[in-house]
Backbone as CSV, one residue per row, in Angstrom:
resi,resn,N_x,N_y,N_z,CA_x,CA_y,CA_z,C_x,C_y,C_z
1,MET,-7.736,4.817,-18.839,-8.038,4.107,-17.611,-8.207,5.128,-16.494
2,THR,-9.238,4.940,-15.694,-9.473,5.808,-14.544,-8.800,5.198,-13.309
3,CYS,-8.738,5.983,-12.249,-8.159,5.481,-10.999,-8.974,4.305,-10.464
4,THR,-10.271,4.366,-10.580,-11.133,3.275,-10.122,-10.866,2.006,-10.915
5,GLU,-10.723,2.152,-12.212,-10.409,0.987,-13.051,-9.031,0.432,-12.690
6,PHE,-8.085,1.332,-12.453,-6.749,0.909,-12.039,-6.822,0.069,-10.770
7,LEU,-7.535,0.587,-9.765,-7.641,-0.126,-8.494,-8.329,-1.481,-8.664
8,SER,-9.290,-1.559,-9.562,-9.984,-2.830,-9.782,-9.084,-3.868,-10.444
9,LYS,-8.031,-3.423,-11.105,-7.091,-4.341,-11.781,-5.864,-4.664,-10.935
10,LEU,-5.736,-4.027,-9.786,-4.505,-4.136,-9.005,-4.204,-5.565,-8.578
11,ASP,-5.187,-6.289,-8.078,-4.957,-7.675,-7.656,-4.473,-8.527,-8.826
12,ASP,-5.180,-8.425,-9.939,-4.786,-9.197,-11.119,-3.409,-8.785,-11.614
13,TYR,-3.100,-7.500,-11.516,-1.790,-7.000,-11.929,-0.687,-7.696,-11.135
14,PHE,-0.837,-7.737,-9.823,0.192,-8.358,-8.999,0.208,-9.879,-9.122
15,ASP,-0.917,-10.455,-9.480,-0.968,-11.906,-9.688,-0.507,-12.302,-11.087
16,GLY,-0.213,-11.293,-11.931,0.228,-11.564,-13.292,-0.887,-12.090,-14.180
17,LYS,-2.131,-11.698,-13.856,-3.293,-12.213,-14.579,-3.959,-11.171,-15.467
18,VAL,-3.184,-10.207,-15.958,-3.743,-9.227,-16.884,-3.104,-9.441,-18.253
19,ASP,-3.933,-9.257,-19.287,-3.369,-9.429,-20.626,-2.512,-8.218,-20.989
20,ALA,-1.817,-8.313,-22.079,-0.846,-7.293,-22.482,-1.487,-5.920,-22.665
21,ASP,-2.708,-5.883,-23.193,-3.388,-4.595,-23.407,-3.695,-3.907,-22.082
22,VAL,-4.198,-4.660,-21.126,-4.528,-4.094,-19.811,-3.247,-3.684,-19.094
23,LEU,-2.213,-4.494,-19.206,-0.931,-4.163,-18.596,-0.411,-2.833,-19.138
24,ALA,-0.515,-2.640,-20.425,-0.078,-1.380,-21.037,-0.916,-0.203,-20.529
25,GLU,-2.223,-0.421,-20.363,-3.090,0.633,-19.837,-2.718,0.988,-18.401
26,VAL,-2.467,-0.035,-17.585,-2.076,0.190,-16.188,-0.778,0.986,-16.143
27,GLN,0.199,0.574,-16.915,1.488,1.256,-16.923,1.361,2.694,-17.411
28,ALA,0.544,2.921,-18.413,0.341,4.279,-18.929,-0.365,5.145,-17.886
29,HIS,-1.338,4.573,-17.197,-2.067,5.330,-16.177,-1.137,5.737,-15.038
30,VAL,-0.307,4.809,-14.599,0.595,5.077,-13.482,1.609,6.161,-13.849
31,LYS,2.005,6.217,-15.104,2.958,7.240,-15.535,2.374,8.651,-15.428
32,LYS,1.058,8.770,-15.580,0.459,10.103,-15.556,-0.294,10.413,-14.261
33,CYS,-0.474,9.419,-13.395,-1.239,9.624,-12.161,-0.349,9.327,-10.947
34,SER,0.090,10.383,-10.287,1.015,10.197,-9.163,0.356,9.468,-7.989
35,HIS,-0.949,9.638,-7.810,-1.636,8.956,-6.715,-1.608,7.436,-6.914
36,CYS,-1.918,6.999,-8.101,-1.906,5.564,-8.387,-0.486,5.018,-8.411
37,GLU,0.464,5.847,-8.796,1.866,5.441,-8.752,2.270,5.134,-7.306
38,VAL,1.828,5.969,-6.373,2.116,5.753,-4.949,1.444,4.469,-4.470
39,VAL,0.186,4.265,-4.873,-0.528,3.047,-4.482,0.215,1.819,-4.995
40,LEU,0.621,1.851,-6.243,1.333,0.726,-6.839,2.658,0.475,-6.120
41,ASP,3.421,1.518,-5.889,4.714,1.386,-5.230,4.556,0.880,-3.795
42,THR,3.610,1.441,-3.067,3.389,1.042,-1.679,2.924,-0.409,-1.606
43,THR,2.028,-0.782,-2.487,1.535,-2.160,-2.508,2.671,-3.123,-2.843
44,ARG,3.485,-2.755,-3.814,4.627,-3.592,-4.196,5.577,-3.771,-3.007
45,LYS,5.867,-2.696,-2.308,6.764,-2.771,-1.144,6.147,-3.592,-0.020
46,THR,4.859,-3.426,0.210,4.171,-4.181,1.258,4.226,-5.671,0.966
47,ILE,3.967,-6.046,-0.262,4.030,-7.451,-0.655,5.446,-7.982,-0.472
48,SER,6.430,-7.212,-0.864,7.826,-7.618,-0.732,8.198,-7.843,0.729
49,ILE,7.814,-6.914,1.588,8.118,-7.039,3.016,7.437,-8.276,3.591
50,TYR,6.187,-8.465,3.226,5.435,-9.613,3.733,6.083,-10.925,3.292
51,ARG,6.465,-11.000,2.036,7.064,-12.234,1.512,8.428,-12.517,2.124
52,GLU,9.177,-11.469,2.390,10.526,-11.637,2.936,10.539,-11.702,4.460
53,ASN,9.377,-11.483,5.076,9.259,-11.498,6.535,10.271,-10.577,7.200
54,GLU,10.503,-9.436,6.589,11.435,-8.477,7.164,10.829,-7.848,8.412
55,VAL,11.640,-7.672,9.427,11.200,-7.031,10.650,11.907,-5.691,10.758
56,TYR,11.111,-4.668,11.007,11.680,-3.342,11.152,11.520,-2.898,12.599
57,GLU,12.598,-2.483,13.175,12.571,-1.980,14.543,12.366,-0.467,14.504
58,PHE,11.362,-0.016,15.238,11.145,1.414,15.367,12.136,1.979,16.375
59,PRO,12.571,3.198,16.174,13.369,3.852,17.212,12.529,3.936,18.489
60,ALA,13.189,3.871,19.641,12.492,3.832,20.929,11.519,4.998,21.086
61,GLU,11.949,6.203,20.712,11.090,7.384,20.861,9.817,7.251,20.031
62,LEU,9.950,6.791,18.799,8.788,6.614,17.937,7.874,5.528,18.487
63,ARG,8.444,4.437,18.924,7.662,3.340,19.489,6.862,3.824,20.700
64,GLU,7.497,4.609,21.563,6.817,5.126,22.758,5.698,6.097,22.390
65,ARG,5.946,6.968,21.410,4.912,7.916,20.965,3.729,7.182,20.350
66,LEU,4.022,6.176,19.552,2.968,5.389,18.924,2.153,4.647,19.977
67,HIS,2.831,4.042,20.929,2.147,3.323,22.002,1.259,4.282,22.803
68,ALA,1.776,5.448,23.132,1.003,6.431,23.891,-0.234,6.885,23.108
69,ALA,-0.067,7.097,21.818,-1.193,7.521,20.988,-2.264,6.436,20.916
70,ILE,-1.848,5.203,20.795,-2.801,4.089,20.753,-3.535,3.966,22.085
71,MET,-2.804,4.051,23.177,-3.419,3.936,24.504,-4.396,5.086,24.741
72,LYS,-4.040,6.286,24.303,-4.916,7.438,24.461,-6.214,7.219,23.678
73,LYS,-6.083,6.726,22.466,-7.251,6.456,21.626,-8.118,5.375,22.253
74,CYS,-7.491,4.342,22.796,-8.244,3.249,23.428,-8.976,3.713,24.678
75,SER,-8.345,4.565,25.457,-8.977,5.039,26.684,-10.184,5.926,26.378
76,LYS,-10.129,6.666,25.279,-11.271,7.488,24.857,-12.412,6.615,24.373
77,ALA,-12.089,5.497,23.752,-13.125,4.608,23.219,-13.908,3.935,24.332
78,LYS,-13.312,3.753,25.486,-13.977,3.067,26.598,-14.979,3.961,27.296
79,VAL,-14.878,5.274,27.103,-15.749,6.228,27.798,-17.132,6.199,27.239
C-alpha cells in the first residue's frame, strides 16, 4: 500500500467500512511509514476531541502570540 492509497482509505477506515484484507494492509503500512502513522494518530485524536467536545485553554502568552500573528497576517492581506 502506498501513502496515497492509505489516505484514500482513511475515511472508510474510521467509519469501519474496510474489509479485513484492506484493514491488514492499512495496519501494515502504518507500521512501516511514520508519516502515515502521524496522520492516523492525529486524525484519531481530532475525531476524539470533536466527539467529546473537549475545550482546551491556551496559556495566555500563547493565545496573545497567536492572536498577534493572525492580526498581522490579516493586516497584510488588506494591503
